[in-house]
C-alpha positions in Angstrom: -44.7 47.6 45.3 -42.5 46.6 47.5 -42.8 43.0 46.9 -42.4 43.7 43.1 -39.2 46.3 43.7 -37.8 42.5 45.8 -38.8 40.7 42.7 -37.3 43.2 40.1 -33.8 42.9 42.0 -34.3 39.3 42.5 -34.6 38.8 39.1 -31.7 41.4 38.2 -29.1 39.4 40.4 -29.8 36.0 38.5 -29.1 37.6 34.8 -26.1 38.8 36.7 -24.8 35.7 38.3 -26.0 33.8 35.1 -23.4 36.6 32.4 -20.6 36.7 35.4 -20.4 32.9 34.9 -20.2 32.7 31.2 -16.9 31.9 30.7 -16.4 33.4 26.5 -14.9 36.8 25.8 -16.6 39.6 26.2 -14.7 41.1 22.8 -13.2 39.9 20.0 -11.7 40.9 16.4 -14.3 39.5 14.7 -17.9 40.8 16.3 -19.7 39.2 12.6 -19.6 36.7 10.4 -20.3 39.4 7.6 -18.0 40.9 5.0 -15.6 37.7 5.5 -14.8 34.7 3.8 -13.8 31.4 5.7 -12.5 28.5 5.1 -12.6 24.2 6.2 -9.6 23.3 8.0 -8.9 19.7 8.3 -5.7 19.7 9.9 -5.2 15.9 9.5 -2.0 14.6 8.1 0.3 13.2 9.6 3.4 10.5 9.5 2.9 7.3 10.2 5.5 6.2 13.8 9.1 5.5 11.1 8.7 9.1 10.3 7.1 7.9 6.7 4.1 8.9 4.6 1.9 7.0 2.3 4.7 4.0 2.0 2.1 2.3 -0.6 0.7 3.7 -3.7 -1.8 1.2 -3.5 -3.2 3.5 -0.3 -2.5 6.8 -1.5 -5.7 8.5 -0.7 -4.7 12.2 -2.3 -5.7 13.4 -5.6 -3.4 16.4 -5.2 -0.2 17.2 -4.2 1.2 20.3 -1.6 3.6 22.4 -2.2 6.1 21.8 0.3 9.0 25.0 -0.4 8.3 26.5 2.3 7.4 23.9 5.1 10.0 23.7 7.8 10.0 20.1 8.2 8.8 17.6 5.7 8.8 14.1 5.7 9.4 11.5 3.3 7.2 9.4 1.1 6.3 6.7 -0.7 6.3 8.3 -3.6 9.0 10.3 -5.9 9.0 12.4 -8.6 9.5 12.7 -12.0 13.2 13.1 -11.8 13.8 10.2 -9.1 13.4 12.3 -6.0 11.7 11.1 -2.7 8.7 12.9 -3.2 8.1 15.2 0.9 4.6 15.7 2.6 4.4 18.1 5.5 2.5 16.8 9.4 -0.3 19.0 10.8 0.7 18.3 14.0 3.6 20.1 13.7 3.6 23.6 15.4 5.7 25.3 12.3 2.7 23.9 10.2 0.1 25.4 11.6 2.1 28.6 11.7 2.3 28.7 8.3 -1.2 27.7 7.1 -2.5 31.0 8.9 0.9 32.7 7.9 -0.6 32.3 4.6 -4.1 32.9 5.2 -3.1 36.4 6.6 -0.4 37.5 3.8 -3.5 36.6 0.8 -6.1 37.7 2.6 -8.4 34.7 3.8 -10.2 36.1 7.0 -9.7 32.4 8.9 -10.7 29.1 9.0 -13.5 26.8 11.2 -11.6 24.1 12.1 -13.1 20.6 11.6 -13.4 18.6 14.7 -14.8 15.4 13.8 -17.4 13.0 16.3 -14.6 10.3 17.1 -12.2 13.1 17.8 -14.6 14.8 20.5 -14.9 11.8 22.6 -12.4 11.6 26.1 -10.6 9.3 24.2 -8.9 11.0 21.8 -7.9 13.6 23.7 -4.4 12.8 24.1 -4.2 12.4 20.3 -2.5 14.3 17.9 -5.9 16.0 16.9 -5.9 18.2 19.8 -2.3 19.6 19.0 -3.4 20.8 16.2 -6.4 22.3 17.6 -3.9 24.1 20.4 -1.6 25.4 17.7 -4.3 26.7 15.6 -5.5 28.9 18.0 -2.1 30.2 18.7 -1.8 31.0 15.6 -4.8 32.2 14.9 -4.4 34.6 17.7 -0.9 35.7 16.0 -1.5 36.6 13.1 -5.0 38.1 14.3 -7.6 35.8 11.9 -10.7 34.0 12.5 -11.2 30.7 14.1 -14.7 29.1 15.0 -14.9 25.4 15.9 -16.9 23.2 13.3 -18.2 20.0 14.8 -18.3 16.7 11.8 -21.2 14.4 12.9 -19.2 11.7 10.5 -18.4 9.0 12.7 -21.6 8.9 14.4 -22.8 5.3 14.3 -23.5 2.9 16.9 -27.4 3.1 17.9 -27.6 5.0 21.0 -24.9 7.6 20.1 -26.2 10.7 20.4 -24.9 14.6 20.7 -24.0 14.4 24.9 -20.8 13.9 23.9 -20.1 17.3 22.5 -21.3 18.7 25.2 -18.7 18.0 27.6 -16.4 18.3 24.4 -17.2 21.8 24.2 -17.0 22.6 28.2 -13.8 20.5 27.8 -12.6 23.0 24.4 -13.6 26.0 26.3 -12.3 24.7 30.0 -9.3 23.3 29.4 -8.2 25.0 25.9 -9.9 28.1 26.4 -11.0 28.3 22.7 -13.4 31.4 23.4 -11.0 32.9 25.4 -7.9 33.0 23.8 -4.3 34.0 25.2 -2.9 37.0 23.6 -5.3 38.8 20.8 -9.4 37.3 21.1 -10.5 35.8 17.5 -12.6 33.7 17.8 -15.6 34.4 15.6 -19.0 35.9 16.4 -22.2 36.2 14.9 -25.0 38.8 16.7 -22.5 38.8 19.3 -22.1 35.5 20.1 -18.7 33.0 19.4 -19.7 30.6 16.2 -20.4 26.9 17.3 -20.8 24.4 13.5 -22.7 21.2 13.6 -22.3 19.6 10.4 -24.2 16.6 8.7 -27.6 17.5 9.7 -30.4 16.5 7.1 -27.5 13.7 4.9 -29.4 10.3 3.7 -26.5 8.5 3.6 -25.5 8.3 7.6 -26.1 5.9 9.2 -27.6 8.1 12.4 -31.4 8.7 12.3 -31.4 13.3 13.2 -34.3 12.7 15.0 -33.4 11.0 17.7 -29.5 12.2 17.9 -30.5 14.8 20.7 -29.7 17.3 18.5 -32.0 20.0 19.6 -30.6 19.3 22.7 -27.1 20.0 21.7 -28.7 23.8 20.5 -30.3 24.5 23.0 -27.1 24.4 25.9 -24.9 26.0 23.1 -27.6 28.8 23.0 -28.8 28.4 26.5 -26.4 27.3 29.1 -25.7 30.1 31.5 -21.3 28.5 31.9 -21.2 27.7 28.3 -23.5 29.0 26.3 -24.5 32.1 24.9 -23.5 30.8 21.4 -24.7 31.3 17.3 -25.1 27.8 16.3 -24.7 27.3 12.2 -25.8 24.0 11.1 -24.1 22.3 7.5 -26.9 20.9 5.9 -27.3 19.2 2.4 -27.3 21.4 -1.1 -30.7 20.4 -1.4 -32.5 20.9 2.2 -35.1 23.5 1.3 -37.1 21.3 -1.3 -36.0 18.0 1.2 -35.3 16.4 -1.9 -32.3 15.0 -4.2 -29.3 14.8 -1.3 -31.5 15.7 1.5 -33.3 13.5 3.8 -37.4 13.5 2.8 -38.4 14.8 6.8 -39.7 18.5 7.5 -38.2 17.8 11.1 -35.0 19.1 9.0 -36.3 22.5 8.9 -37.4 22.5 12.2 -33.8 21.7 13.8 -33.0 24.5 10.9 -35.3 27.2 12.4 -33.6 26.5 16.1 -30.4 27.6 14.5 -28.5 31.2 13.7 -27.1 30.6 10.4 -27.3 27.5 7.8 -24.7 26.4 5.4 -25.4 24.2 2.6 -23.3 21.7 1.7 -22.7 22.2 -2.4 -19.2 20.0 -3.2 -20.0 17.7 -6.6 -23.2 19.2 -6.9 -21.9 21.4 -9.4 -20.0 21.4 -12.3 -18.6 23.5 -15.1 -18.6 21.0 -17.8 -22.1 21.3 -17.3 -24.4 24.2 -19.1 -25.9 26.5 -17.3 -24.8 25.2 -14.3 -23.3 27.8 -12.2 -26.5 29.3 -13.3 -28.1 26.6 -11.6 -26.1 27.7 -8.7 -26.7 31.3 -8.2 -30.7 30.8 -8.6 -30.0 28.4 -5.7 -28.7 30.5 -3.9 -31.3 33.6 -4.3 -34.3 30.8 -3.3 -32.6 29.8 -0.5 -31.8 33.2 1.0 -35.1 34.0 0.3 -36.6 30.8 2.5 -33.2 32.0 5.5 -34.9 35.8 5.6 -38.7 35.0 5.9 -37.5 32.1 8.9 -34.9 34.2 10.2 -31.9 32.5 9.8 -28.6 33.8 8.5 -27.4 32.3 5.1 -23.6 30.9 3.9 -23.2 29.7 0.4 -20.0 27.0 0.1 -17.9 27.3 -2.7 -14.9 25.4 -3.9 -12.4 25.3 -6.5 -12.9 21.6 -7.7 -12.7 18.6 -7.2 -11.4 15.1 -7.4 -11.4 11.5 -6.0 -9.2 9.5 -8.1 -7.1 7.4 -5.5 -10.1 7.0 -3.2 -12.1 5.3 -5.2 -9.6 3.1 -6.9 -8.6 1.5 -3.9 -12.1 1.6 -2.2 -14.4 1.7 -5.0 -12.4 0.2 -7.6 -15.8 -1.1 -10.1 -15.7 2.3 -9.4 -13.0 4.5 -10.3 -13.4 8.3 -10.8 -11.2 10.0 -13.1 -8.8 12.5 -12.1 -10.0 16.0 -11.8 -13.8 15.0 -12.5 -14.7 18.3 -11.6 -12.1 20.0 -13.1 -11.1 24.1 -11.9 -10.5 25.4 -15.3 -7.3 27.7 -14.2 -9.7 29.5 -11.1 -12.3 30.3 -13.3 -14.7 27.7 -11.7 -14.1 28.6 -8.3 -14.1 32.4 -9.4 -17.5 32.3 -11.4 -19.1 30.5 -7.9 -17.8 33.6 -5.8 -18.6 36.1 -8.0 -22.4 34.5 -8.0 -22.9 34.0 -4.2 -21.3 37.8 -3.7 -23.7 39.5 -6.6 -27.1 37.7 -5.4 -26.0 39.1 -1.7 -24.4 36.6 0.5 -22.7 38.4 2.8 -20.9 35.7 4.2 -18.5 32.3 2.2 -17.5 29.2 3.2 -15.1 28.1 1.3 -14.5 23.9 1.0 -11.4 23.7 1.5 -8.4 24.9 2.9 -6.2 21.8 2.9 -8.5 18.7 2.0 -6.0 17.7 -1.3 -7.6 14.1 -0.3 -10.6 15.4 -2.9 -9.0 17.9 -4.2 -10.5 20.6 -2.8 -7.8 22.5 -1.0 -7.2 26.3 -2.2 -3.9 26.0 0.2 -0.3 25.8 -2.3 -0.8 23.2 -4.5 2.2 21.9 -6.7 2.1 21.8 -10.9 4.7 18.8 -10.2 3.0 16.2 -8.3 4.8 12.5 -7.3 5.3 10.7 -10.7 3.4 7.0 -10.5 2.0 4.8 -13.0 -1.1 3.9 -10.1 -1.3 6.6 -8.0 -2.8 10.2 -10.3 -3.1 13.1 -8.9 -4.4 16.6 -10.8 -2.1 19.2 -10.6 -2.0 23.3 -11.3 -2.9 23.3 -14.8 -0.1 25.6 -15.4 -1.0 27.7 -12.2 1.1 29.6 -9.8 1.0 27.1 -6.5 -1.0 30.2 -4.5 -3.8 30.8 -7.3 -6.5 29.7 -5.3 -5.2 31.6 -2.5 -4.9 34.9 -4.3 -8.2 34.5 -6.0 -9.4 33.7 -2.2 -8.6 37.5 -1.3 -9.9 39.0 -4.5 -12.4 37.8 -3.2 -12.3 38.9 0.0 -12.0 42.5 -1.5 -15.0 42.7 -3.2 -17.5 41.1 -0.5 -15.8 44.3 2.0 -16.3 46.4 -1.4 -12.4 47.3 -1.8 -12.6 46.6 -5.2 -15.3 46.4 -7.8 -16.4 42.6 -8.4 -16.3 41.1 -12.3 -17.7 38.3 -13.3 -14.5 38.0 -15.2 -11.6 35.9 -13.6 -9.2 38.8 -12.3 -5.8 38.7 -13.5 -2.3 39.1 -11.6 -0.3 41.8 -12.5 3.0 40.6 -13.3 5.9 41.7 -11.6 9.0 43.8 -13.3 
């Protein structure tokens, strides 16, 4: 009896020490992803050393142009509007830019964002770059405007033989220790799931990647995030291909992917470019996919997060990098928000309690939901998708309307909502 008592005391002490060592905040304004609409945030736009952006029209890789009328700081570009005025762009490195973006999130009802952290940016040699400045400013703005925020590691850039996820372990330690991402100054807004901070790993299972998911240490990284006594205790979300469940089409045909997914807490299939309003019944196919995915996830005890996107355009990038396969402008049209709304409605009606929007500021691929202009630069070389006559904040507003429906604060309709005209 005495030996058993001593063992219990010893075990309790070890557990207490392990818990007390954990560096994450015990509380947050966002204890669960359920009921929230989150978006991805790139934050990668920065002027060159001379303060000019996109000087060469032939090298412009943007397919939409932001509405810069509200930015405190903007920078000249090598493009001009139809009236001859110089087209200007913001810099993600400016604190005022990030602050404005999070202000919009609060104003329109977007719950928050996942901050994209690419593999190259997560290396020690990159920590003095502007991407870290963007990250710092974002966590400060998230606290200021009480928006949810979380880190999303993007494995894009993982390529060389011998590279694996070990460096991401060290980067997560750095983010927790030096940037205090899970223990912000001010309001605690790091996004939790099941009472634990969410860390996302995006890029598992895509066949066009140069790395083999079996030898990049992904299980070791997931185990660290979930079980390390100091930096762990996290929930893990994986970004995977659309057809991950059947292991075909855009997905590696490797059952090991399912093993990895079962070890995680949430899965988010990437559906950008996989569906189009131009294809008959494609949105029905999107809905059916969500329902079947959710059944698999329920049986395997993994939470499911559907991905929605307003459209897609890849003309300028393809023109420069793939001249033999130039894509049309707005190849997946937005239809004034109808395509976006029907995806949101399908996800919510299917019972998904969480939504991921691709993306907040991605004007490169024409998926941005932040304020975009209907008056992009005029050029004989670079061509841009416009807003089809809709206000620049149209997609932020639609996101807020969907968020109300997801939270049961208003009825959900398959018909795209109409804004009241102020008299």
